[in-house]
DRENDO-1510 file (C-alpha; in Angstrom, 1 decimal, always signed):
<recs>
REC; n; res; u; v; w
REC; 1; MET; +76.9; +59.9; +35.6 .
REC; 2; ARG; +78.8; +58.2; +32.3 .
REC; 3; THR; +77.6; +59.4; +29.1 .
REC; 4; ASP; +78.7; +57.6; +26.0 .
REC; 5; PHE; +77.9; +60.5; +24.0 .
REC; 6; ASP; +80.1; +60.6; +21.4 .
REC; 7; PHE; +80.9; +62.5; +18.1 .
REC; 8; PRO; +83.2; +60.3; +15.8 .
REC; 9; ASN; +82.4; +62.1; +12.3 .
REC; 10; LYS; +83.8; +65.6; +12.5 .
REC; 11; TYR; +81.0; +66.3; +9.8 .
REC; 12; LEU; +78.4; +65.6; +11.6 .
REC; 13; LEU; +77.2; +69.1; +12.6 .
REC; 14; GLY; +78.4; +71.0; +9.6 .
REC; 15; PRO; +76.6; +71.8; +6.5 .
REC; 16; VAL; +75.5; +68.8; +4.0 .
REC; 17; VAL; +77.3; +70.3; +1.1 .
REC; 18; PHE; +80.4; +69.7; +2.6 .
REC; 19; ARG; +80.5; +66.2; +3.6 .
REC; 20; PRO; +82.6; +64.1; +1.8 .
REC; 21; ASP; +80.0; +61.3; +1.6 .
REC; 22; PHE; +77.6; +64.0; +0.3 .
REC; 23; ASN; +79.8; +65.1; -2.5 .
REC; 24; THR; +81.3; +61.4; -3.4 .
REC; 25; HIS; +78.3; +60.2; -4.7 .
REC; 26; ALA; +77.9; +60.4; -8.7 .
REC; 27; GLU; +74.0; +60.6; -8.1 .
REC; 28; VAL; +71.6; +63.6; -9.1 .
REC; 29; ILE; +69.8; +64.9; -6.1 .
REC; 30; THR; +66.1; +65.1; -6.1 .
REC; 31; ALA; +64.0; +67.8; -6.3 .
REC; 32; ASN; +62.9; +67.5; -3.1 .
REC; 33; GLN; +66.7; +67.4; -1.7 .
REC; 34; ALA; +67.4; +70.5; -3.3 .
REC; 35; TRP; +64.7; +72.4; -1.6 .
REC; 36; SER; +65.7; +70.9; +1.4 .
REC; 37; LEU; +69.0; +72.2; +1.2 .
REC; 38; PHE; +67.4; +75.9; -0.3 .
REC; 39; PHE; +65.2; +76.2; +3.0 .
REC; 40; THR; +67.6; +74.8; +5.7 .
REC; 41; ALA; +70.5; +76.8; +3.8 .
REC; 42; GLY; +72.6; +73.6; +3.5 .
REC; 43; GLN; +72.4; +72.2; +6.6 .
REC; 44; GLU; +69.4; +69.2; +5.8 .
REC; 45; ASP; +69.0; +67.5; +2.5 .
REC; 46; LYS; +65.9; +65.3; +4.1 .
REC; 47; VAL; +64.1; +68.0; +5.9 .
REC; 48; LEU; +60.9; +67.3; +3.2 .
REC; 49; GLY; +61.3; +63.5; +3.3 .
REC; 50; PHE; +61.1; +61.2; +0.8 .
REC; 51; ASN; +58.2; +61.6; -0.8 .
REC; 52; ALA; +58.4; +63.6; -4.4 .
REC; 53; GLU; +55.1; +66.1; -3.9 .
REC; 54; ALA; +56.7; +68.2; -2.0 .
REC; 55; GLY; +59.6; +68.6; -4.1 .
REC; 56; ARG; +57.3; +69.2; -7.8 .
REC; 57; PHE; +55.1; +71.4; -5.1 .
REC; 58; PHE; +57.4; +73.8; -4.6 .
REC; 59; THR; +59.0; +73.8; -7.9 .
REC; 60; ASN; +55.5; +74.4; -9.6 .
REC; 61; VAL; +55.0; +77.7; -7.2 .
REC; 62; LEU; +58.2; +78.9; -8.1 .
REC; 63; LEU; +57.5; +78.6; -12.0 .
REC; 64; ALA; +53.6; +79.9; -11.6 .
REC; 65; VAL; +55.2; +83.0; -9.5 .
REC; 66; GLY; +57.7; +83.5; -12.8 .
REC; 67; VAL; +54.8; +83.3; -15.3 .
REC; 68; ALA; +52.4; +85.4; -13.1 .
REC; 69; GLY; +55.0; +88.1; -12.8 .
REC; 70; ILE; +55.7; +88.3; -16.6 .
REC; 71; LEU; +52.3; +87.9; -17.9 .
REC; 72; TRP; +51.8; +91.0; -15.5 .
REC; 73; ALA; +54.5; +92.7; -16.5 .
REC; 74; THR; +53.2; +92.1; -20.1 .
REC; 75; LEU; +49.6; +93.3; -19.5 .
REC; 76; PHE; +50.6; +96.1; -17.4 .
REC; 77; ASN; +52.9; +97.7; -20.2 .
REC; 78; ALA; +50.6; +97.1; -22.8 .
REC; 79; ALA; +47.7; +99.0; -20.7 .
REC; 80; VAL; +50.0; +101.8; -19.8 .
</recs>
């Protein structure tokens, strides 16, 4: 059996952040791409798809957790 399965690109299996085609663009990455890179440890930037809602959701959850922690610490220290 003959297969034509060939990896011509040496960066095909490496992390996305070290690929030249990812770093040569002067464009800014979206929130989805940033969260995808975070969740996959830099392996893939399109895991969450192209819908901007997922990136906004994770960003807002992170902000909400931070604000809740600050409020809890402030109220806890004021009560004690």
